[in-house]
C-alpha positions in Angstrom: -60.7 162.0 23.7 -62.5 165.5 24.3 -61.8 167.8 27.0 -64.4 166.3 28.8 -63.3 163.1 28.2 -60.8 163.0 29.8 -61.7 164.7 32.6 -64.1 162.2 32.9 -62.1 159.3 32.8 -60.7 160.4 36.7 -64.0 160.4 38.1 -64.7 157.5 40.9 -67.1 155.0 38.3 -64.4 155.2 35.4 -62.3 153.3 37.7 -62.0 149.6 34.8 -61.3 152.4 32.3 -58.8 154.5 34.3 -57.0 150.9 34.8 -57.1 149.7 31.6 -55.6 152.7 29.7 -52.6 152.8 33.0 -52.1 149.2 31.9 -51.7 150.5 27.9 -49.7 152.7 28.8 -47.3 150.1 31.1 -47.2 147.7 28.3 -46.3 150.3 26.0 -43.4 151.7 27.9 -42.0 147.9 28.2 -42.4 147.5 24.3 -39.8 150.1 23.9 -37.6 149.9 26.3 -37.1 145.5 25.4 -37.4 147.2 21.7 -34.3 149.0 22.5 -32.6 146.2 24.3 -33.5 144.0 21.8 -31.9 146.0 18.7 -29.5 146.9 20.3 -27.8 143.5 21.0 -28.4 141.8 17.3 -26.4 145.3 16.8 -23.6 144.2 18.5 -23.8 140.7 17.1 -23.5 142.4 14.0 -20.7 144.4 14.8 -19.0 141.3 16.0 -20.1 138.9 13.5 -18.7 142.1 11.0 -15.6 142.3 12.5 -14.6 139.0 12.5 -14.9 138.8 8.7 -12.9 142.1 8.7 -10.3 139.9 10.5 -10.3 137.1 8.0 -10.3 139.2 4.8 -7.0 140.9 6.4 -5.6 137.2 7.3 -6.8 136.4 3.7 -5.1 140.0 2.6 -2.0 139.0 4.6 -1.6 135.7 2.6 -2.2 137.2 -0.9 0.8 139.6 -0.5 3.6 137.8 0.6 2.5 134.4 -1.8 2.3 137.7 -4.5 5.9 139.1 -2.8 7.5 135.5 -2.4 6.9 134.6 -6.4 9.0 137.8 -7.4 11.8 135.9 -5.9 14.0 134.3 -9.0 13.3 130.6 -9.3 10.1 130.5 -6.9 7.1 130.3 -10.0 3.9 130.3 -8.5 3.3 130.5 -4.6 0.8 129.5 -2.6 0.9 131.2 1.2 -0.5 129.4 4.3 -0.6 131.3 8.2 -1.6 130.1 11.2 -2.1 132.3 14.7 -0.9 131.5 18.2 -3.9 134.3 19.0 -5.5 136.9 17.0 -6.4 140.3 17.9 -6.2 141.0 21.7 -8.1 143.6 23.2 -7.3 146.0 26.7 -10.5 147.5 28.2 -10.8 150.2 30.5 -12.2 149.1 33.7 -13.4 151.1 36.3 -12.1 150.1 39.7 -14.3 151.0 42.9 -12.8 149.6 46.5 -15.0 149.6 49.8 -13.6 148.9 53.0 -16.2 147.8 56.0 -14.5 147.9 59.5 -11.8 145.4 58.7 -12.4 143.4 54.9 -11.6 145.5 51.7 -14.0 145.1 48.5 -13.2 145.2 45.4 -14.5 145.3 42.3 -14.2 146.1 38.4 -16.6 146.9 35.9 -15.7 147.7 32.2 -16.2 151.3 30.7 -18.4 151.5 28.2 -19.0 153.9 25.4 -23.0 154.5 23.2 -21.6 154.6 19.6 -23.5 156.8 17.0 -25.7 153.3 16.5 -27.0 153.7 20.2 -25.3 150.4 20.8 -23.0 150.3 24.0 -19.1 148.8 24.0 -17.0 148.2 26.3 -13.9 151.5 25.5 -10.4 150.1 24.0 -7.0 151.1 25.6 -4.8 149.0 23.3 -5.5 146.6 20.2 -2.9 144.3 19.2 -2.6 142.6 16.2 -2.7 138.7 15.5 0.2 136.7 16.5 1.8 134.5 13.8 2.4 130.7 15.0 3.7 129.4 11.8 3.5 129.9 8.3 3.5 127.5 5.5 4.7 128.6 1.8 3.9 126.4 -1.5 6.0 126.8 -4.4 6.5 125.5 -7.6 10.2 125.9 -7.3 10.5 124.9 -4.1 12.5 121.7 -5.3 15.2 124.0 -5.7 17.2 124.1 -2.0 18.5 128.2 -3.1 14.9 128.8 -3.6 13.8 126.8 -0.5 16.0 128.6 1.7 15.3 131.5 0.1 11.9 131.2 0.8 12.3 130.5 4.0 14.3 132.9 4.9 11.8 135.5 3.3 8.7 134.3 5.4 11.3 134.5 9.0 12.1 138.1 7.8 8.5 139.6 7.1 6.6 137.9 10.0 8.9 137.7 12.2 8.5 133.6 12.9 11.9 131.4 13.6 12.7 128.8 11.0 11.0 125.9 12.5 8.0 127.6 12.1 8.4 128.2 8.3 7.4 124.9 6.4 8.2 125.1 2.3 6.7 122.6 -0.2 7.3 121.7 -3.7 3.3 123.0 -5.4 2.6 120.2 -8.0 
């Protein structure tokens, strides 16, 4: 619009046009705000899936490394390892605590401390992160028919993963 066009927008006879312009601006702002909200939720969901894939990948890598190591035990032959977990990763989130006294009552409210990452997604501040806890181990080995080899595999698994003997099963591979 020209300079006179903008002035004309604010004349009383152009009330409908002014309303339409304001409505268009309001809808545009809403769309921008909604788009930002959807994209950050999508990014957070994508990051969550990415973290899950990393955890599964790390689990498979640990199983592979362990199988590779156990196969070096004399008489073990080919080895395959399967691990089960009591818990995967456990995170401790930073929290703000607000206390409010109202006469005789005390109201406490906890909220997570949030940070914004480089992509603009809001994530909680993680104070500590505990790794997965192995619950059980199953080892399939070609040489497991030998009691000495089975005992050596069992002992190695206990030492590597800090699990008790009754949580380790050593089986003969077919």
